[in-house]
TORTORNU-367228 format. One record per residue (C-alpha): residue in one letter; x, y, z. Coordinates in steps of 0.02 Angstrom, whole numbers, padded with zeros to 5 digits, always signed. Layout:
<recs>
AXYZ/...
</recs>
This chain:
<recs>
X+02982-00916+04316/X+02952-00717+04368/X+02921-00609+04221/X+02796-00505+04332/X+02607-00508+04367/X+02505-00624+04476/X+02574-00804+04497/X+02489-00965+04529/X+02607-01121+04509/X+02700-01132+04354/X+02621-00998+04272/X+02587-00815+04274/X+02439-00704+04215/X+02521-00526+04169/X+02429-00379+04056/X+02523-00317+03913/X+02447-00180+03811/X+02271-00209+03925/X+02266-00372+03893/X+02293-00511+04018/X+02430-00645+03955/X+02447-00809+04019/X+02625-00875+04009/X+02640-01054+04073/X+02855-01087+04130/X+02850-01264+04001/X+03057-01308+04007/X+03009-01433+04137/X+02849-01492+04081/X+02816-01681+04059/X+02716-01642+03910/X+02752-01549+03756/X+02739-01367+03757/X+02599-01400+03594/X+02405-01360+03604/X+02356-01484+03457/X+02496-01602+03470/X+02467-01637+03661/X+02306-01675+03754/X+02402-01648+03920/X+02448-01483+03872/X+02269-01474+03842/X+02226-01495+03975/X+02337-01430+04104/X+02289-01258+03979/X+02109-01303+03987/X+02100-01330+04212/X+02194-01162+04195/X+02091-01075+04113/X+01925-01138+04235/X+01999-01031+04372/X+02094-00887+04277/X+02044-00763+04154/X+02172-00711+03990/X+02162-00653+03837/X+02297-00735+03778/X+02422-00898+03795/X+02597-00907+03806/X+02665-01073+03809/X+02871-01050+03884/X+03010-01151+03838/X+03175-01099+03739/X+03037-01040+03605/X+02884-00938+03645/X+02723-01015+03577/X+02592-00887+03607/X+02405-00946+03557/X+02284-00776+03515/X+02130-00718+03578/X+02031-00812+03487/X+02137-00968+03524/X+02127-00941+03707/X+01926-00891+03711/X+01911-01077+03640/X+02022-01165+03759/X+01925-01058+03900/X+01739-01091+03826/X+01795-01258+03864/X+01834-01251+04025/X+01681-01159+04047/X+01595-01279+03981/X+01651-01423+04101/X+01617-01330+04242/X+01430-01318+04200/X+01427-01504+04149/X+01498-01528+04327/X+01376-01421+04439/X+01212-01475+04320/X+01264-01655+04334/X+01202-01707+04172/X+01294-01867+04226/X+01153-01904+04346/X+01004-02043+04345/X+00865-01891+04310/X+00981-01867+04138/X+00993-02040+04087/X+00813-02130+04065/X+00649-02104+04121/X+00598-02187+04325/X+00573-02377+04307/X+00691-02527+04360/X+00652-02579+04167/X+00729-02423+04120/X+00884-02431+04256/X+00977-02564+04163/X+01053-02418+04050/X+01116-02303+04168/X+01268-02368+04185/X+01320-02379+04049/X+01236-02190+03976/X+01321-02140+04153/X+01456-02199+04088/X+01473-02111+03938/X+01410-01932+03990/X+01563-01920+04111/X+01686-01956+03962/X+01589-01837+03845/X+01558-01685+03995/X+01690-01728+04096/X+01840-01833+04038/X+01883-01794+03841/X+01793-01611+03854/X+01971-01560+03956/X+02089-01677+03844/X+02012-01689+03671/X+01831-01560+03652/X+01820-01600+03509/X+01834-01790+03498/X+01689-01774+03656/X+01606-01708+03529/X+01619-01807+03409/X+01578-01974+03536/X+01438-01863+03573/X+01373-01855+03395/X+01429-02037+03373/X+01297-02075+03510/X+01160-01971+03481/X+01166-02058+03305/X+01164-02227+03387/X+01030-02196+03505/X+00890-02122+03375/X+00932-02304+03272/X+00916-02390+03447/X+00748-02308+03436/X+00686-02330+03274/X+00715-02507+03247/X+00670-02518+03470/X+00532-02558+03547/X+00420-02432+03617/X+00461-02456+03814/X+00651-02428+03730/X+00600-02252+03664/X+00487-02213+03816/X+00658-02235+03932/X+00757-02165+03809/X+00684-01993+03810/X+00768-01899+03944/X+00942-01991+03874/X+00908-01923+03703/X+00843-01735+03764/X+01029-01727+03885/X+01128-01771+03749/X+01031-01651+03626/X+01070-01524+03761/X+01253-01551+03771/X+01250-01567+03571/X+01192-01364+03564/X+01311-01324+03723/X+01461-01391+03608/X+01390-01317+03443/X+01370-01150+03531/X+01563-01141+03585/X+01659-01034+03458/X+01790-01212+03436/X+01636-01332+03381/X+01566-01182+03281/X+01719-01195+03160/X+01762-01380+03183/X+01569-01423+03113/X+01634-01290+02957/X+01798-01402+02945/X+01703-01563+02936/X+01570-01498+02798/X+01734-01506+02701/X+01800-01680+02723/X+01747-01823+02652/X+01790-01932+02827/X+01811-01887+02987/X+01983-01865+03010/X+02092-01896+03192/X+02071-01720+03271/X+02263-01686+03282/X+02220-01634+03085/X+02083-01505+03139/X+02204-01428+03308/X+02325-01410+03187/X+02181-01280+03091/X+02115-01204+03231/X+02281-01177+03319/X+02421-01099+03220/X+02538-01054+03339/X+02637-00891+03331/X+02803-00981+03377/X+02958-00842+03431/X+03136-00840+03537/X+03075-00838+03746/X+03195-00674+03757/X+03101-00572+03621/X+02947-00486+03665/X+02876-00437+03501/X+02751-00531+03431/X+02725-00545+03253/X+02536-00566+03166/X+02502-00629+02999/X+02329-00629+03009/X+02226-00639+02847/X+02379-00629+02707/X+02263-00718+02582/X+02167-00556+02552/X+02313-00462+02533/X+02354-00390+02353/X+02567-00378+02378/X+02635-00196+02327/X+02803-00247+02381/X+02932-00347+02434/X+03118-00335+02463/X+03267-00370+02616/X+03319-00279+02739/X+03456-00362+02878/X+03414-00523+02797/X+03242-00490+02855/X+03081-00514+02743/X+03008-00359+02720/X+02812-00356+02632/X+02691-00214+02582/X+02521-00273+02573/X+02354-00172+02524/X+02205-00216+02633/X+02056-00251+02533/X+01965-00172+02695/X+02079+00007+02768/X+02142+00131+02704/X+02327+00112+02778/X+02436-00014+02689/X+02520-00139+02792/X+02687-00174+02816/X+02737-00333+02877/X+02930-00411+02923/X+02962-00612+02937/X+03137-00587+03040/X+03254-00745+03006/X+03264-00762+03235/X+03059-00804+03235/X+03108-00938+03100/X+03235-01049+03148/X+03270-01231+03198/X+03232-01269+03402/X+03403-01312+03425/X+03451-01134+03351/X+03342-01073+03469/X+03431-01188+03581/X+03599-01108+03561/X+03539-00917+03560/X+03457-00926+03712/X+03613-01015+03811/X+03727-00886+03729/X+03591-00728+03777/X+03621-00826+03960/X+03797-00811+03972/X+03791-00642+03885/X+03680-00572+03991/X+03782-00554+04125/X+03885-00417+04081/X+03799-00239+04090/X+03890-00100+04004/X+03879+00063+04076/X+03871+00241+04030/X+04011+00246+03921/X+04010+00093+03848/X+03830+00101+03783/X+03903+00308+03692/X+03985+00198+03585/X+03899+00030+03541/X+03903+00079+03353/X+04059+00078+03366/X+04089-00079+03462/X+03978-00177+03388/X+04090-00282+03298/X+04171-00312+03435/X+04014-00386+03532/X+03951-00486+03374/X+04148-00584+03376/X+04132-00634+03551/X+03941-00714+03533/X+04028-00806+03392/X+04135-00871+03510/X+04011-00896+03641/X+03892-00990+03507/X+04033-01108+03457/X+04095-01158+03645/X+03901-01160+03678/X+03860-01287+03528/X+03988-01395+03543/X+03963-01417+03704/X+03769-01492+03685/X+03856-01599+03514/X+03754-01466+03429/X+03811-01465+03236/X+03822-01281+03176/X+03889-01195+03016/X+04013-01044+03036/X+03883-00929+02914/X+03745-01000+03048/X+03852-00934+03203/X+03884-00767+03107/X+03697-00742+03094/X+03673-00818+03260/X+03795-00666+03352/X+03695-00520+03249/X+03540-00599+03314/X+03590-00594+03466/X+03695-00403+03447/X+03552-00368+03396/X+03432-00402+03533/X+03552-00363+03693/X+03685-00215+03643/X+03549-00157+03487/X+03365-00109+03485/X+03286-00254+03499/X+03156-00288+03334/X+03145-00091+03287/X+03316-00090+03247/X+03238-00195+03086/X+03133-00040+03065/X+03283+00101+03088/X+03385-00011+02971/X+03259+00025+02792/X+03304+00199+02731/X+03138+00174+02642/X+03007+00194+02801/X+03014+00414+02872/X+02940+00379+03030/X+02880+00245+03154/X+02776+00273+03298/X+02754+00149+03460/X+02601+00223+03524/X+02542+00187+03729/X+02472+00105+03786/X+02621+00009+03708/X+02517-00185+03643/X+02366-00129+03604/X+02406-00086+03426/X+02526-00120+03301/X+02702-00013+03285/X+02629+00117+03173/X+02743+00174+03010/X+02775+00284+02886/X+02843+00230+02712/X+02927+00331+02583/X+02811+00237+02432/X+02670+00176+02516/X+02626+00310+02645/X+02546+00270+02796/X+02581+00080+02866/X+02517-00028+02999/X+02667-00149+03057/X+02636-00323+03109/X+02728-00311+03269/X+02676-00286+03425/X+02779-00200+03540/X+02755-00242+03743/X+02804-00151+03874/X+02963-00271+03932/X+03059-00220+03766/X+03000-00018+03815/X+03072+00003+03988/X+03229-00094+03911/X+03235+00035+03771/X+03213+00189+03884/X+03344+00097+04005/X+03443+00131+03853/X+03390+00301+03803/X+03434+00385+03961/X+03606+00297+03962/X+03646+00322+03831/X+03606+00532+03828/X+03626+00545+04004/X+03457+00645+04021/X+03341+00616+04175/X+03170+00504+04104/X+03040+00501+04228/X+02879+00578+04288/X+02963+00735+04339/X+03067+00738+04178/X+02908+00636+04054/X+03005+00712+03893/X+03175+00661+03816/X+03237+00706+03608/X+03376+00596+03573/X+03470+00561+03393/X+03518+00424+03379/X+03673+00428+03256/X+03727+00280+03212/X+03541+00253+03130/X+03530+00423+03053/X+03361+00432+03174/X+03273+00551+03296/X+03193+00499+03435/X+03074+00580+03560/X+03021+00474+03708/X+02864+00550+03801/X+02799+00461+03973/X+02705+00474+04130/X+02602+00613+04171/X+02637+00673+03994/X+02577+00518+03911/X+02462+00451+04074/X+02452+00252+03971/X+02641+00244+03979/X+02782+00265+03874/X+02761+00325+03709/X+02891+00342+03551/X+02904+00457+03390/X+03050+00408+03277/X+03121+00488+03133/X+03194+00400+02998/X+03326+00562+02892/X+03386+00529+02759/X+03581+00439+02757/X+03623+00549+02579/X+03548+00735+02536/X+03410+00746+02440/X+03471+00839+02244/X+03393+00955+02161/X+03372+00820+02010/X+03319+00685+02128/X+03154+00807+02156/X+03137+00838+01968/X+03137+00647+01981/X+02984+00631+02082/X+02893+00813+02051/X+02928+00892+02196/X+03002+01039+02087/X+02976+01061+01893/X+03193+01090+01818/X+03164+01272+01794/X+03087+01292+02004/X+03257+01219+02006/X+03363+01284+01914/X+03296+01470+01982/X+03338+01422+02150/X+03492+01344+02120/X+03543+01540+02029/X+03473+01630+02177/X+03587+01522+02330/X+03713+01549+02190/X+03679+01743+02207/X+03708+01737+02382/X+03505+01756+02419/X+03427+01731+02599/X+03298+01606+02595/X+03165+01511+02725/X+03096+01368+02691/X+02939+01331+02756/X+02786+01200+02757/X+02699+01101+02872/X+02775+00931+02971/X+02808+00805+02821/X+02792+00947+02683/X+03005+00891+02651/X+03073+01062+02705/X+03206+00988+02780/X+03236+00879+02607/X+03234+01024+02532/X+03340+01117+02625/X+03491+00993+02620/X+03472+00977+02445/X+03497+01180+02428/X+03680+01145+02525/X+03707+01061+02366/X+03698+01191+02251/X+03837+01296+02390/X+04007+01330+02299/X+04112+01195+02374/X+04266+01309+02412/X+04119+01410+02543/X+04116+01359+02710/X+03955+01310+02792/X+03882+01310+02971/X+03737+01227+03002/X+03667+01242+03168/X+03530+01098+03233/X+03431+01044+03383/X+03379+00902+03299/X+03509+00804+03186/X+03427+00804+03014/X+03546+00833+02888/X+03680+00720+02849/X+03832+00849+02874/X+03941+00676+02880/X+03905+00629+02722/X+03928+00788+02668/X+04108+00807+02734/X+04162+00642+02660/X+04104+00725+02493/X+04201+00891+02514/X+04084+00989+02580/X+04160+01117+02715/X+04040+01097+02845/X+04068+01131+03050/X+03918+01079+03125/X+03831+01141+03281/X+03714+01040+03397/X+03568+01163+03519/X+03471+01106+03635/X+03324+01021+03613/X+03158+01142+03595/X+03055+00994+03666/X+03149+00932+03822/X+03074+00976+03959/X+03217+00934+04068/X+03384+01049+04013/X+03534+00994+04067/X+03665+01135+04093/X+03761+01056+03955/X+03660+01093+03826/X+03692+01260+03735/X+03515+01397+03681/X+03491+01419+03502/X+03521+01592+03530/X+03682+01575+03602/X+03760+01434+03457/X+03710+01572+03341/X+03803+01717+03415/X+03936+01604+03427/X+03926+01541+03241/X+03927+01713+03172/X+04094+01740+03278/X+04178+01592+03178/X+04224+01671+03031/X+04124+01699+02838/X+04015+01560+02799/X+03859+01510+02747/X+03731+01510+02886/X+03598+01351+02896/X+03484+01312+03006/X+03394+01174+03037/X+03224+01271+03090/X+03194+01440+03139/X+03088+01404+03290/X+03097+01548+03444/X+03236+01679+03532/X+03376+01628+03394/X+03286+01721+03247/X+03284+01887+03312/X+03479+01830+03316/X+03466+01782+03140/X+03403+01944+03073/X+03498+02038+03143/X+03644+01933+03076/X+03539+01947+02910/X+03523+02127+02911/X+03709+02174+02937/X+03793+02062+02826/X+03887+01975+02973/X+03842+01807+02942/X+03912+01796+02739/X+03903+01697+02606/X+03720+01655+02606/X+03569+01602+02746/X+03460+01479+02727/X+03306+01382+02878/X+03163+01313+02911/X+03023+01380+02980/X+02834+01306+03004/X+02677+01375+02891/X+02591+01376+02733/X+02630+01502+02651/X+02746+01654+02621/X+02624+01771+02720/X+02602+01643+02856/X+02820+01654+02875/X+02793+01822+02890/X+02655+01816+03021/X+02762+01684+03135/X+02907+01797+03099/X+02852+01972+03186/X+02689+01937+03282/X+02749+01756+03344/X+02930+01776+03391/X+02954+01956+03394/X+03075+02028+03245/X+03022+02164+03192/X+02957+02185+03020/X+03120+02300+02974/X+03225+02153+03016/X+03109+02024+02937/X+03143+02123+02743/X+03319+02046+02760/X+03232+01890+02711/X+03248+01872+02518/X+03152+01708+02463/X+03023+01619+02561/X+03002+01413+02461/X+02830+01320+02503/X+02801+01163+02506/X+02654+01062+02536/X+02599+00883+02542/X+02443+00890+02396/X+02328+00757+02402/X+02258+00774+02206/X+02069+00751+02195/X+02039+00694+02387/X+02150+00538+02347/X+02216+00453+02500/X+02411+00454+02450/X+02491+00599+02491/X+02609+00650+02353/X+02737+00819+02443/X+02768+00959+02295/X+02845+01149+02315/X+02712+01272+02282/X+02760+01434+02295/X+02919+01544+02279/X+02879+01729+02340/X+03019+01852+02337/X+02993+01963+02491/X+03014+02144+02440/X+03087+02270+02539/X+02965+02442+02511/X+02817+02408+02622/X+02793+02452+02820/X+02633+02361+02905/X+02568+02216+02785/X+02660+02139+02676/X+02500+02060+02562/X+02408+02220+02606/X+02542+02314+02531/X+02622+02223+02386/X+02775+02153+02483/X+02745+01966+02432/X+02797+01950+02242/X+02744+01760+02210/X+02882+01726+02075/X+02819+01527+02035/X+02646+01467+02082/X+02588+01266+02079/X+02447+01252+01974/X+02371+01068+02058/X+02279+01032+01885/X+02444+01039+01768/X+02534+00979+01918/X+02683+01107+01906/X+02752+01264+01961/X+02691+01402+01820/X+02840+01557+01807/X+02723+01710+01863/X+02815+01809+01695/X+02707+01981+01710/X+02783+01980+01919/X+02949+01976+01862/X+02943+02162+01792/X+02911+02197+01988/X+03050+02122+02071/X+03164+02221+02180/X+03267+02049+02198/X+03318+02047+02004/X+03346+02227+02012/X+03503+02210+02136/X+03569+02068+02064/X+03559+02155+01902/X+03660+02291+01980/X+03788+02186+02083/X+03838+02054+01964/X+03842+02140+01789/X+03704+02035+01740/X+03581+02094+01599/X+03403+01995+01643/X+03411+01884+01477/X+03598+01846+01579/X+03526+01778+01720/X+03381+01688+01635/X+03502+01605+01501/X+03591+01546+01675/X+03445+01481+01758/X+03366+01391+01598/X+03545+01345+01575/X+03557+01255+01785/X+03356+01180+01747/X+03403+01107+01589/X+03551+01033+01658/X+03444+00942+01813/X+03326+00883+01692/X+03467+00796+01577/X+03518+00682+01742/X+03346+00654+01772/X+03343+00601+01559/X+03506+00490+01579/X+03428+00418+01753/X+03284+00333+01668/X+03373+00312+01522/X+03508+00205+01597/X+03403+00116+01743/X+03554+00209+01844/X+03451+00293+02017/X+03631+00316+02082/X+03694+00475+01959/X+03564+00580+02049/X+03624+00544+02215/X+03694+00678+02300/X+03902+00638+02280/X+03883+00629+02068/X+03772+00756+02095/X+03870+00889+02182/X+04007+00828+02064/X+03898+00875+01899/X+03886+01018+01976/X+04065+01094+01997/X+04091+01051+01837/X+03956+01166+01759/X+04027+01292+01852/X+04203+01287+01786/X+04164+01262+01622/X+04067+01439+01645/X+04232+01484+01725/X+04329+01433+01577/X+04219+01508+01475/X+04246+01682+01563/X+04414+01671+01569/X+04445+01653+01381/X+04308+01758+01322/X+04241+01866+01451/X+04067+01813+01447/X+03970+01653+01435/X+03873+01574+01300/X+03753+01475+01405/X+03704+01348+01256/X+03906+01321+01208/X+03949+01270+01419/X+03788+01156+01415/X+03847+01060+01272/X+04017+01029+01357/X+03958+00963+01506/X+03829+00846+01433/X+03980+00784+01320/X+04077+00752+01490/X+03909+00684+01600/X+03864+00574+01465/X+04060+00524+01389/X+04131+00529+01599/X+04033+00536+01720/X+03913+00422+01673/X+04020+00261+01627/X+04096+00266+01814/X+03932+00262+01905/X+03865+00132+01808/X+04025+00030+01834/X+03980+00077+02019/X+03811+00026+02024/
</recs>
C-alpha cells in the first residue's frame, strides 16, 4: 500500500503534521483490524512498534481505525518492556530461585511462568500477562507463608523477579489505567472489556484524510446544536479554554461496514475521471450530474456484492462521494455553515485542529484535523479552477469560491516555510440590513435613519474599521438604502458583496472584478483597480461603490468625487479606526491631496468592542463624522472633522451630538439643494429610524427573523418612499407622522402575513 513515507512490509510510517503515523494495510490481514478485539492484531502492532517509532497508529481497511498518541504509546511501551525483559533474560536460572539442587526442582515451572508473562502474553495480551503475574505473586506469597523455611529461602530470588516484573508493568501507562479500572470493579472482568475501555477507536472512511477528535466531551457545556448538510454541529464551552469548541459529526464517519465498502468501491470506479480546468470551473453547476452518476454506480456496486440498500441511502452516499471527489471534502461542511465567518487551516497541516470564527460564539477550535493529502488536493483544485500558479515561485493564491460565497487566501513555501495554509472568509449570502443591525445593537434606530437619509441625499461616504469590524457588511446594508430606480456600479477585488442576490430582488447593479491586492502573480487577464475605476466612470450615470479603497485607485476615486462624474453617490470601505485615521491613510499613505479628500462628506467608523474586558467581541458603529470643507492642512487641528454621533460604551449606544449640528456644513448644503428645512430633515431622519425600529419590534413580537432580511427590508423601504411621494404629489408637502402611520399599517397587514406564511 503506497501512501507515502517509509515502507517496510505491510506497513508504512509517514510524517503528518509533525506526527509519525504508523499505517498498516489490513485489507488482506488474516486477523481483524481491531486492537481490543483481536490478540493477533495486538501482537502484530506491538512487534512493529518494537522496530519503529510512531505517534499515531492507523489500521486501514475499507475504513480506517485510528489510535491516538496515548493509545499508540501504551502499545509501544509494551514493545519496549518485552525487549527489556528479553535483554535482561528475566527467565534465566539466577532469577528463578536460590542455587542448589533442593531449589532447582521448582525452576522448570517458574521458567515457564516467567516466559509466558514476559515474552508470550505481553505481546498478545499485556493485561492478561499482568493479571497472570499478580496471580503468581499471590500464590508464591501464600506458599511462603504456609511452607517451610527452606522453601522461603529458595523462593526469595523468584519473588524479587516477580516484584521487578510487577514494578516494570505498573510504570507503564496501560497498567496504570488498568489498575484504576480494576479498582472500580467488584471482580476481574474479561480483558477484552478492559481493552475496549482503553482503546476507544476513531473510525473514518479510508479515502477521507481528516480525523475527528471527540475527547473530553463529558466535561464540556453544550451551548448550541444544529444541522448542516445532514451533519450535526455542536458548540461547546470548555471549562479551561478561552475559545469555544466547534464539533461536527458527519454521517460518513458513522456508516456501517457495508456502506463503507459500497462507498469506497464507488470512489474507486469514479476515480478514473479526472476533470480538467474547464470541467472544474463548472463543478458547482454540474454537481447534480455527478451525484446522479454516483447514484447509478452505488446501485450497481451494491447489487453486484449482494448488499441491500434503499433509494434514500443511495442518494445520501452519492452526496458523500461527490463531496470527496468533485467537492471540497470535509471543508464543504464548514463552508456550508453560514453561521461561520472565517475558517483557518494553519501550517504545518495536521498539527492543530482547524480554527474558525462563529458569528454567535466567536473564535472556536474545531475537532477536525486536516491532512497534507487533503491540502495537496485542495491546492491542485484551486490552481485548476483559478487558472493561476501556486508554487514556490508564486506562493500566494487569492480566489473566490463563488458557489460557496467564500474567498480563500492560500499561502505556501517559501512565504509559509512550514507548508501550505489557508484562510477562508465566508460572505453572508444575503446582505445585512439596517433593521438587522438594530436588532443586534450594531447601531441604533437614529443612526440608521441618519445614514439612510444621507444616502438618499447622495452624500459621499467612507466606511472604516479594522478587519472583522463589520465595514463590508455595513456597506452591503447601505446599498439597500439606495433607491431601486438608480443604477449601481460595484467594484471589488474580492467578491464579498452579495450582488447576485441584490440583482434578484430588483437592484440594478453591474459588478466589476479587479486584480487581487495580495496575489504575488499578476495575470494579464486581471484588470488593475485604478483602470477598472476609470472604466466604471465611462459606464454612465451610476452610484459607485468600492469594496475597498486600497491603493492607486484612491486618486481616481477622488477625482471622480470632486467633479461629480461618478453619479448619484459614492461609497467605499477603507481600513482605519477613526475619521482622522482615514484622512491620514488617504492623504499621507495613498497620496490624495487634501483638497480632494474634502470631497468626502461622511466617515462612519465601526469597531469590535470588548465590554469590561470580556472575551466576547461585539461589533458596533462608534462614530459618524462629517468632513467639513473649510480647512487647509490638518482637519483635526483646524476643526475639519465634525462628529455627528459618538458611541457611549456605558450606555452601549450612539448618541447624537446636537450642539455640533449647528456647525454642520453638510446639512446647510442639503437645505440649499433640497428645499427642506432643518426641522423637515430631522423629521425625515426620525421617520426612517422609527420605521426600521418598528420592523425589529414586529420581528421580535411574532418571532419572524425573515422579516428583517434584505428582500423584505427593501420592499418596506420602497413602500415608505412611495407613501412619501404620494403625499408630495397630493399636498405638495409631507406629513411624516401620517406617512409612518400608513406605512406601519401596510407592514402589519400586508407584508408581515406574507412573510409569516413563507416562514
